[in-house]
N, C-alpha and C positions, 0 to 999 in steps of 0.2 A: 875296682869298679863296683859301684853300687848294684844291688840285685836288679833294680828296675832299669838299669842301663844295659842289661843283657839284650842285645838286638835279636838273638835267636828266639828268646821268649817274648819280648815286648814289641817286636817289629823293627824294621830298619829305619823307619821315619820317626824322629823324636818329637814331632809336632805335639805340643802339650795342650791339655785342657779342652779337648773336643768332647762335647756333651751329646751331640746328635748329628746325623747325616740325613739329608733328604734329597730326593731327585729334584733337579732344577729344570730349566729349559733344555731343549735338545743338546746333548753333548756336555751337560754340566751337572754338578751337584752343589747343594748348599751345605756348607760345613759350619756348624754352630759351635762357638767356643766361649768358655766362661773366662772373663777377664778377672784380674786380681781384685778389682773393686766390686765384683759380684754381678756386673752387667754381662749381657750375652751379645756377642757380635756374630755376624754371618759373613763368611767368605764364599765367593763363587769360584769353584774349581773345575777344571776340565775333567770329563769322565769318559773313559774308554773301556767299555766292557769287553770281555774276551772269552774265548774257549781254548782249552788245550786239546790238540788233535794228535793222532799218532802218525801223521804223514803230512806232506805239503798239500796245499789245496789249489795250487796253480792250475791243475787240470780241470778244476771246476770254474775257472775264469776269475779266480780271486788272487790278488797280488798283495794281500795284507797279512801274510804269514811270516813268522820269524822262527828260524831254527834255534832251539835252545841248546846250551852246552849239556853234555852228558848223554847217556844212552838209555834213559828210562822210557817207558812206553809212550807217555804223552809229552813228546819233546818238540812239539810245534805250538807256538803261541799265535793265535789268530785274533787280531784286535779290530774292533769297529768303533764307530763314533757316537752311537746312541743305543738305547735299550731296544728301540724298535728294530734297528739293524741287527742287534744280537738275536732277537727272536727269529728274524728272517734267516740269519746265518745258521742257527740251530736246526731250523726246519730244512734248510738246504742240505746240510750235512747228513741229517737223518734220512732224507729222501734218497741221497746218493749212497746210502749204506756205509757211511764212514763212521769210524769209532772216535768218539770225542768225549770230553768231560766239561760241563759248564755249571757254574754256581747258579742258583735260581733266585737269589736275593740281590738286588742292585746295591744295597749298602755293603753287603759282604764282598761283592765284586770290587767296589771302590777301595775298601780297606785292604783287601788282599793285594790288589794291584799296586797300591801306594806304599804298603808296609806300615800303614798307620793303624792305631787302635784307639778306642774310646778311653776317656777319663785319665790319660797320663798326667801325672803331677797334680792330680786332684785328690783331695781328701773326701771320704764319703759324705761328710757333713756339708760340703760345698755344693753337692747336687741339690737342686730345687725339687723337692718331693711333695706331692699333694695327695692326700688321702680322701677317699670318697665312700660314703655309705648311703644307700638308698633304702628307705623303709616304705613298704607297699601296703595298701589297703585291699583286703579281700572281701568280696561280696558274701552274702549269707550262704550258709551251708557249704562253704569251702575253706580249706586251710592253706592251700597253696595259691600264690598269686598268678594271675593270668592277664598279661598286659592287653590282650585283645578283647577282654570282657568289658562291656560298657560300664558296669558298676565298680570295676577296679580302677585304681589310680595309685600314684605314689603319694605318701603322706609328707615325706620330707627328703631333702638331700643334705646330709651333713658333710662338711668339708673342713679339712685342717691341713696344715703343712708343717714341715720340720723347723720352721721359725717360731712355732707356738701360736700362729694365727689360726683362728677358727671362725666358721660361719655356719649357721643353720638356716636353711631355706625351707619354710613350712608352707604346705599347700592349705589354703583356706577351705575348710570343709563346707562352708556355706556357698562357695563359688569355685568349685573344683576345676571346671574347664579353663576358665581364664587364669586362675591362679597357677594351675599346672603349667600352662603355656608360659606364663611369666617366670616361673621357677626354672624352666629349661633354658630360657633366654638368659636369666641371671647366671646359671651354671656356666654357660658358654662364655659369658662376659668375664666371669671370675678366672676361668682358665686362660683367657687371653691376657687379662691384667696381671695375673701372678706368674704366668709364663713358666709352668713347671717343666723340668726335664723328664720327670717320672710321675705317672699317675698310678696310685696304689689302691688296692681294695681287696677285701676278702670275698672270694667267689666272684671276683670282678668279671671274669669272662663268661661264666655260666648264668649269672643273674644280673648284676648291676648294669653292665653295658647293654646286654640284649633288652632289658626292661626299658632303659632310657631311650634306646633307639626306637623301640616299638611305640612308646608314648610320644616321642618326638614326631614320628611319622603320623600318628593320629592327630597331633596338634599342629602339624605342618610347620615345625620348627627345625631349622638347620643346626646340626651339630658339627660346625666347622671348627674343630679344635686344633687343627694343624698349625704349626708355627707360621706357615704361609697361607693359612686359610683352608687347608685341605680337610676333607670330611673323614669321619670314622669309616673304616672298611673292615670287613670280617671275611673269614673263610673257614671252612670246616678243618679242624685239626685233631690230631690224636697224639697222646703222650703215653709212653710206656714207662712206668715207674715200678721197678721190680716186677711183681706178679700182677700189678694193676694196669689196666688200660683205661685211660681217661679221654673220652671224646668231648670236645668243647669247641666253641667258635673262637678262633684267635683273632682278636681285634688289633688293628694297627692304625696309626695316624702319623702323618708326616712330621718329623722333627721332635717327636716325643716317644717315650717308652712306657709300656704298661707292665706292672708287677702285680701278680695275684698271689697274696699270701696263703691262700688255700693250697696252691701248687707248691709253694715253698715249704709248707708244713708236710706235704706228701713226701717231698724229697728228704726232708729232715728225718722222717720216721722210717725211711728205708734202712738206715743204719741203727737207729735207736730202738725202734719198735716199742715206744713208750707212751704214745699219745692214745688217750681213750676215745678220741673222736677228732674230726677235722673241722668242725664248726668254729667260728671265731671264738666263741666262749670257751670251747674245749681247749683250744690252743693257748689262749690268753691265761686261762687258769693253770694249765700245765707249767707255764713259765713264770707263774706268780706275777702276772702283769695286770691283774684285775683288782681295782681298788674298791669297786662297788658290785659285788657278785650278784646281789638281788636285782640291781638295775641292769647290769650287763645281760642277764638272762631273760629280761622282760621281752615277751614275744606273743605272737598269736592274737587272740581276741582281747587278752589283757592289755597288750600294747595298743590295740585299736581303741580300747576304752580310754586309755591315757591320752591318746591323740584327741579325742572328742571332749574329754572331761577334766584332764589334769595336764595342762600345758607345761608346767615346770617338770613334772616327772617324765613326760615325753621328751622334753629338751635334754634332760640328763641322760636318758637312754640313747638318744641319737648321737650325742657328742661322745658318750662313753665308747661307742663302737669305733669311731674314727681314731680316738686316742689309742685304743687297743690295737687297731690295725697298724698304726704308726709304730707302736712299741714292738709288735711282732716283726714288722719289716726291719726295724732297727737291729733286731737280733739275728734274723735269718738271711738278710740280703747282702751283707758285706762280702761274703765269699764270692758271690756272683759279680759284684763290683770289681773285685780283683781279677776274676776270669775275663771280664770285658776289657781290662787293660792289657790282657795277654792275647786273647783270641779275637780275630776279626769277625 
């Protein structure tokens, strides 16, 4: 038996090449699979979220519980037909003082219930990965960007993917408002056209995505990046990595995954303790992934001068960043790809 055929490790359902799951209409999920020719297809599957309880729930007027084999604590499975019903079920059990356990993520519910996992029979290079780097313009007397400040705006959005494709969207300094709005629309159009499974960036959660959301709100532009047109969503999140606690807004969008190489670098350094810093330039230099160190480190007011006075130098800096992000992700993300094949 091949290692990946071990159903205890890789799940009981061998359905291959699933790249993403998203909620569908009531009682369904959308399962996105990568075909051998590189195309992406979508299957509509039934979805029955559940809770594990420590006793029957018939006394609560429910007849949808199943006694499981064995004598472990949570040996009753209570299944419903929609996520809305699951929320009502959890509230009902809680109000009745019953002991139960429920997963909080619908995708994890689906994968756990079906025995499926992501990325089976896929090679890492078969994932469609898009990298993004936002460069921002700060007003006078400030070094840190503030998307809510009138004189601030983004200068460019650099994009690349693991096929070698690249595009740089530059905001016209002479017509910032209209150009920025057009840039945001172009970004969304590219995401829909290239249809990535994964969107990668360095400090993606704490800078790029919040900044884009703030500027899109100001410009009244929709960031409907989901595979079915869903919008970016975020919630406060906290990550404990060794002695560090990192608070950040965790962004999600239906049918796609986000990877922040800043966080990957933090996890890497738990064991190695060898990084001098966690900025993109620090990480890229540590792994010898920087081909133009002087361009890679260009920032602050010097970068803003290049934006207004030296278009070629600015272009090199913007594209250098997404190339380095892709290279860092190439190096640090494969172990998480394997974990996703194992854990729902």
